[in-house]
C-alpha positions as CSV (number, residue, x, y, z in Angstrom):
1,X,0.0,0.0,0.0
2,X,2.8,2.4,0.8
3,X,4.5,1.8,-2.6
4,X,1.2,2.6,-4.3
5,X,0.8,5.7,-2.0
6,X,4.3,6.8,-2.8
7,X,3.9,6.3,-6.5
8,X,0.7,8.3,-6.5
9,X,2.6,11.2,-5.0
10,X,5.6,10.8,-7.2
11,X,3.5,11.0,-10.3
12,X,1.0,13.6,-9.1
13,X,0.7,16.9,-11.0
14,X,1.5,18.8,-7.9
15,X,4.8,16.9,-7.4
16,X,6.3,19.1,-10.1
17,X,6.4,21.9,-7.5
18,X,7.8,19.9,-4.6
19,X,11.2,21.1,-3.2
20,X,13.7,18.7,-1.6
21,X,12.4,19.5,1.9
22,X,8.9,18.5,0.7
23,X,10.2,15.1,-0.4
24,X,11.9,14.6,2.9
25,X,8.7,15.4,4.7
26,X,6.9,12.9,2.5
27,X,9.5,10.2,3.2
28,X,8.9,10.6,6.9
29,X,5.2,10.4,6.2
30,X,5.7,7.3,4.0
31,X,7.3,5.6,7.0
32,X,4.3,6.4,9.1
33,X,2.1,5.1,6.3
34,X,4.0,1.9,6.1
35,X,3.8,1.4,9.9
36,X,0.1,2.0,9.7
37,X,-0.5,-0.6,7.0
38,X,2.2,-3.2,7.7
39,X,1.8,-3.3,11.5
40,X,-1.8,-2.2,11.9
41,X,-0.8,0.9,13.9
42,X,-3.8,2.9,12.9
43,X,-3.0,5.7,15.4
44,X,-0.8,7.1,12.6
45,X,-3.8,7.5,10.3
46,X,-4.7,11.0,11.5
47,X,-1.1,12.2,11.2
48,X,-0.7,10.8,7.8
49,X,-3.9,12.4,6.7
50,X,-2.9,15.8,8.1
51,X,0.6,15.6,6.5
52,X,-0.9,14.5,3.1
53,X,-3.4,17.4,3.3
54,X,-0.5,19.9,3.3
55,X,0.3,18.7,-0.2
56,X,-3.2,18.7,-1.6
57,X,-4.1,15.0,-1.3
58,X,-7.9,15.5,-1.8
59,X,-10.0,17.8,-3.9
60,X,-11.0,19.6,-0.7
61,X,-7.3,20.0,0.3
62,X,-6.4,21.4,-3.1
63,X,-9.4,23.9,-2.9
64,X,-8.2,25.0,0.6
65,X,-4.7,25.5,-0.7
66,X,-6.0,27.2,-3.9
67,X,-4.2,24.6,-6.0
68,X,-5.5,23.9,-9.5
69,X,-4.3,20.6,-10.8
70,X,-4.8,20.1,-14.6
71,X,-4.3,16.6,-15.9
72,X,-4.2,16.9,-19.7
73,X,-4.3,13.1,-20.1
74,X,-7.8,12.9,-18.6
75,X,-9.2,15.9,-20.5
76,X,-9.7,13.9,-23.7
77,X,-10.8,10.5,-22.2
78,X,-14.4,9.5,-22.0
79,X,-15.7,8.5,-18.5
80,X,-15.1,4.9,-17.7
81,X,-18.3,3.0,-17.1
82,X,-18.4,0.2,-14.5
83,X,-19.9,-3.1,-15.7
84,X,-23.1,-3.9,-13.8
85,X,-21.6,-7.3,-12.6
86,X,-18.6,-5.7,-10.8
87,X,-19.1,-4.4,-7.3
88,X,-17.5,-1.2,-6.1
89,X,-15.1,-3.0,-3.8
90,X,-14.1,-5.5,-6.5
91,X,-13.4,-2.7,-9.0
92,X,-11.4,-0.8,-6.3
93,X,-9.4,-3.9,-5.5
94,X,-8.7,-4.5,-9.1
95,X,-7.5,-1.0,-9.6
96,X,-5.2,-1.2,-6.6
97,X,-3.7,-4.6,-7.4
98,X,-3.9,-3.9,-11.2
């Protein structure tokens, strides 16, 4: 999960603006994220959430930070429709394990 989390930050549109200190902060956050997922230490979840919010993890975070993230690769794609026989959890799991 932490590798997926890290890769999403590494390839995010906002990553283009990150300074070295931002990456160091995210490395510390990744260690907390790993501890949370690998060892079930869920007390780290709120701190990980707060730290990720500083970088615009969610649409609400980006709005609060006044970040506008344009992803030109999604601009021309049609919306993906979920087949009726796939549950939400199954499709999420498939996307994560891809």
